[in-house]
N, C-alpha and C positions, 0 to 999 in steps of 0.2 A: 504494500500500500504506500501511497505518497501522502506524507503528513507534514503540514505546516505547523511549526511551533513558534509562537511569538513570546518574547521574553525568554528566549532560548538560552541566553548566556547566564541567566539568573540561577539562584539557588535550586529552585524546584525544576525550572525549565531544562537546565543542563543535565540533571539526572534523568529526566524523561527522555531527552534526546539520546542519551547513552543507552537506556533500556530499549528504545525503539530500534536503534541500530543493531543491538544484540539480537533482536527478534527478526531482523532482516528487512525492515522497512526503509523506504527512501525518505529522508528528512530534509526539509527546508528550515533553517534556523534563522529567525529574524530577531534582531535586538538593536537597541539604540546606544548601548554602552554607557548608560547614564549612571553617574556616581551618587546621585541624590544628596550630595553634600555630606555623606557619611563615611567616605573612603577616598583616598587619593587615587589619581589615575594609575600611578605605578603599582600601588597595592592591588588595585582592581585587575590590572593585567596579570599579576601573579596568581590571583584567585581564579581568573579565567583559565589560565594554563592548567591549574589543578583540576578545575571542573571539567575541562575538555580533554583531559589526559587520555581518555579511552575512545574519543571520537575518531571515526575513520575519515579518510579524505573524501568519501562520497557525500558528505554533508554539503548541501548547497546553502551558502551563507548570504544573507541579505541584511545589510546594515541599514537602519532607518527607523523612524518612529511610526507607530501604528496610526497616528493621526495624520500622517502624510500619505495622501492618496497615491502618489507616484511610487513611493517606496512599497506600499502594500500591493500595488499592481505588479511590481517586479517580483514580489514574494509569491504571487499567484501564478507566475509563468510556468512552473512545473506542473500546474493543474492538480492541486492537492485533492485527495479523496476526503481527508479530514483536516480540520483546523482546531488546534488546541491553543486557546488564547489566555496566556499568562501575563502578557505585558501590561504593567500597571504600576502606579505609585504603590510601593509595597507595604507601607506602614500608615496607620491612622494618624500618627504624629506628623508625617510628611505632608499629607493632604491637608491637615488642619493648619499647618504653618504656611502653606502656599495653595489655598483652595482654588484659585482661578486656574492655575496650571494643573493641579492634581485632579480636580473634578473633570476638567476638559480631557485629560489623559484617560481616565477610567471610562467615562461615558462616550466621549467623542471617538476614542480609539476603537471601542467595541462596535459602535454604529458604523464606522468606516469599514471594518472587517465584514460586518453583516451585509452591507451594501454590495461588497465585492462577491460575497457568497451568493447573493441573490442573482447576480449577473454571470457568475461562473459557478454553477451548482456544485456543492460538495455533499457528501453523504451525511456528515454531521458536524455541527459547530459546538465545540466544548468550551464553555465559559468557566473560568476559575474565579469564583466569587469569594466569599468569606463568611465565617461564623458571625462576624460583626453585624451582618444584616438583621440578626435577631434582636439586637440590643441586649437588655438584661434578660438572661434566661437561666433556667434551673436544670437540674439533672433530668435526663430523659427527653430532651427537646427533639421533636421530629421535624421533618422537612416542611410540613404543612402548618407549623406553629405561626402564631401572629408575629409579624416583623415590625419592630419599632426601634430602628437604629438610633443610637444616642451620640453619634459623631458623624462628621462629613464623609469619612471613608465608607462607613456602613451605608449611608444614604446613597452615595455614588454607586457602590456595588449593587445595591438593591435596584436602583434605577436602571443600571445596565442589564440586570436580570430581566427586567420588564421589557426592555428593547429586544432582548433575545426571544422572549415569548411572543412579542408582537410580530417579529419577522417570521416566526413559525406560523402564526395564525394567518398572516397576510400573504406570505410568499412560500410557505411550505418548507422552510429550512428546518430540518431536524436538529435537535440540540440535546445536550446534557449540561446541567449546571452542577458544579462541584463546589462544596463549601468546606474547605479545610480549616484547621485550627492549630495554632501553636506549633508550626512545623519547625523542627530543629535537627541538627546533626552536622557531620563533616561537610565543609564547603560553605557554611553560612558566614555572613558578615558579623561584625562584632557589636551591632547596635540592637539586637533583640534581647529579650529579658534573660533567657538562659545563657546567652553569650556573655552578657554583662555580669551575671552571677559568676560564671567561670573565670572571667578576667580578674574580677575582684578577689575571688577565693584563691587563685593561683599566686597572688601576691600578698595574701593575708590582709587584705583591705576589707573594710566594712561593706557588707551587702545591704543595699537599700531596697526595701520591699514596699510596694504600694498596695496596702491592704492584704496582709498575709493570709487572711481567710478566704480571699477570692481564689477561685479555681480556674484552671485552664486545661483543656483537653489536649495536652501536648502530644504531638504525633511525629514519629521518626520519619525522616525524609524518604527512605525507601518505601515505607508503607503508603505515604502520600502519593509518590510517583506511581506505585502499583495501582492504587485506586483510580487515579486519573486515567491511566492507560486502559484499565478495564471499562471505565465509563465511556471512553472513546470508541473502543473496538467492539463493544457489546452491541447486539442487535436491539437492545432496549434503548428507546429514544424518548425524548421529550419528558424527562424526569429530572428532579433535583436530588442530589445525594450529599449527605453528610459523610465526608471522608476523613475520619479522625481515628484516634486510638480507641475511642469509646470508654475511656477511663481517665477522668480528670484528676489533677493533683493540685493541692493548694500551693500558692506561691511560697508560703513559709516552708512547707514541706519540701518543695523543689529546692529552695535555698539550702535547707539543712542537708539534703541528699548530696548536693554539689560540694558542700563543705566536707562531707564525709568522704566522697569519692576522691577529692583532691588532697585530703589530709590537712586541710587548712585550719588556721587558728582564727579565722575571720569571725566577727560578730555580725548579728543581723539587727538592722534598725527598721522598724515599720513606720512609714510616714503617713499611713492612712490611705483612704480611697482617692483615686485620681479621677477627676470628672470626665476625662477623655475616654476612659475604658469602662465597659459595662461589667456588671456582675455576671459571672459565667459559671458553667458547670460541665457535665458530661452530655455530649450529643448522642442521640439515638442513631446507631449505624445499621440497624436491622434491614433497612431497605437495600443498602449497598451489599450487605451479606446475602440477602435473599435473591436479588436480581442480578448482581454482578459477580457473585462468588468472592467478594472482597473479605479478607480476613487479616487484620493487622498482626504482624509476626514479631515485632520488637517491643518488649516491655520498656517502661520508662527507665528502670534501673539499667537494663542492657544498653539502651540508647545513650544514656549519660556516660557510661563507660566507653562506648565507641567514640563519642564526641570528644571526651577528655583525651583519649589516645591520639586523636587527630590533632587536637590543639597542642599537645606536647610536642609532636613531631613538627608542627608548624613553627613553633618557637625555636 
């Protein structure tokens, strides 16, 4: 199959490209090489080299932004059977800090891709959304739960989901919507919560936790990539899927585990709830299990060990 992956140089995208190549698919990798102000260009190049270490020369690379019609048109030249759309401002904080660019990127980029899918039909458009679309949610939240985002990132992702469904209703474009949560593991940048915990713990510095009782359904990168690929290649279409570990962990517990894994002498300071982030819990993944055969394989403890090993080699 020919598969276009946007945001292909990113943390999740690069792992998906690697897996698709292993499966024998032809991949077009589109990315704009954005640093989002959280990493230097030189550091990003090094990270790209590691993320793409197992890529083959058969990858068709298309540099450009998904909001650029000409760049997207070039990415569609190999006539993809499937489109996996990951390209997006990747953090709630980034969209909140620059809402004009961030919202335009999330929504505008998605609509631009959908328009091209309308005129160059594909078998399925796979949109990578976020658990942030639910807003505050509790354990056992299913895909049909009420959606009340409490930040701009969640609102933008939810609006993009609605455009995906609109293009299905009006133009017959089959889709899958994937809602991941707390993805972590080797190859990630240093500005996510677990990455920050590790960086502090490895130098015996104080770990700052925003509301230690709040929980996140942390999901190891390989499980996330597997779920997205299953949603893409499955004959099941026009469904939304929670693709997570299905087992949330409190932020305080996560910090404590990381201190234990690293043998750190760090303290933990709880600064209370952060208004940008919702109260969260465990997402229900039974739909993905039943319809896609999805089954997360890496426990949180195992994932932390693997991530720590990579971080040590990285240093």
